[in-house]
C-alpha positions in Angstrom: 134.0 130.7 54.4 130.3 129.9 53.3 127.7 131.7 55.1 126.5 130.0 58.8 123.5 128.8 56.9 125.2 126.7 54.7 126.4 124.8 57.6 123.1 123.1 57.9 122.9 120.4 55.6 120.9 119.9 52.8 119.1 116.7 54.4 118.0 118.9 57.2 116.6 121.8 55.1 114.7 119.2 53.3 113.2 117.5 55.9 112.5 120.9 57.5 110.6 122.0 54.5 108.7 118.9 54.4 107.7 119.2 57.9 106.1 122.3 57.3 102.7 122.9 55.1 103.3 125.4 52.1 107.1 125.3 52.2 107.3 123.5 49.0 104.2 125.3 47.3 105.7 128.8 47.9 109.2 127.7 46.6 107.1 126.5 43.6 105.6 129.8 43.1 108.8 131.6 43.5 110.5 129.7 41.0 108.0 130.3 38.6 108.4 134.3 39.2 105.9 135.0 41.4 108.0 137.1 44.1 105.6 139.1 45.5 104.2 137.3 48.9 101.0 139.0 48.5 100.4 137.5 45.0 101.2 134.2 46.3 98.5 134.7 49.3 95.8 135.6 46.7 96.7 132.3 44.7 96.8 130.1 47.8 93.4 131.0 49.6 94.2 128.6 52.6 97.5 130.0 53.4 97.9 132.8 56.3 100.1 135.7 56.2 101.3 134.4 59.6 102.2 131.0 58.2 103.5 132.9 54.9 105.9 134.9 57.0 107.1 132.1 59.1 108.1 129.9 56.1 109.7 132.9 54.4 112.0 133.4 57.3 112.9 129.9 57.7 114.0 130.0 53.9 115.7 133.2 54.7 117.5 131.6 57.3 118.5 128.5 55.2 119.5 130.7 52.3 117.0 129.3 50.0 115.4 132.9 49.1 116.9 136.3 49.1 114.9 139.4 50.0 115.0 142.6 47.7 112.9 145.7 47.6 110.8 146.1 45.0 111.8 148.7 42.4 108.5 150.3 41.7 107.5 150.7 45.3 110.2 150.8 48.4 107.9 149.7 51.1 107.3 146.3 49.6 109.9 143.4 49.0 110.2 140.5 46.7 111.7 137.3 47.2 113.6 135.1 44.9 115.2 131.7 44.8 119.1 131.3 45.4 121.0 128.4 43.9 120.8 126.6 46.9 116.9 127.1 46.8 116.6 125.9 43.3 118.7 122.9 44.3 116.5 122.0 47.3 113.3 122.4 44.9 114.6 119.9 42.7 114.7 117.2 45.6 110.8 118.3 46.6 110.2 117.8 43.0 111.8 114.7 42.8 110.1 113.4 45.8 106.6 114.4 44.2 107.5 112.3 41.5 108.3 109.5 43.4 104.8 109.9 45.2 102.8 110.1 41.8 104.7 107.1 40.5 103.9 105.1 43.5 100.2 106.2 43.3 100.1 105.0 39.4 101.5 101.6 40.6 98.9 101.3 43.3 96.1 101.9 40.5 93.7 104.9 40.3 95.9 106.9 42.4 94.4 105.6 45.6 96.4 105.4 48.9 96.3 101.8 50.2 97.0 101.2 54.0 99.9 98.9 54.2 100.0 98.0 57.7 97.1 98.6 60.5 98.1 99.2 63.6 95.6 98.9 66.7 97.0 100.1 70.4 96.0 98.0 73.4 96.3 99.0 76.8 98.4 96.3 78.4 97.3 95.8 82.2 99.8 94.9 84.9 98.4 91.1 85.3 98.9 91.0 81.6 102.4 92.2 81.6 103.6 89.3 84.2 102.2 86.6 82.1 104.0 87.9 78.6 107.1 85.8 78.1 110.0 87.2 76.0 111.4 84.7 74.1 115.1 84.9 72.4 
């Protein structure tokens, strides 16, 4: 039987990672062989230790990474991607590629607003005047 973390679907795991800033960046660093969280923290100055630890805990929970003792110093730990972590990273990279292609099609990499939405408070009197048509 697979580990309980595998019961969480790939779509749910990917959505969870996409909702949280730094998750994809940490995965990419791990894929590039940077296994020490302190090194990742030095490379990403805006990444707090608290955010780093929370992201690593989530990735461990979803079996995207494994934790290993550092061979040179037993007090330190290293993190490495699992096979599932590599697969999820491929999905995240594909999404990133789609974004880049979309920006190129829009010209100059600028983002364009497709629809502008304006919220207006509707008064009770206005609600009474609204007639819904089928």
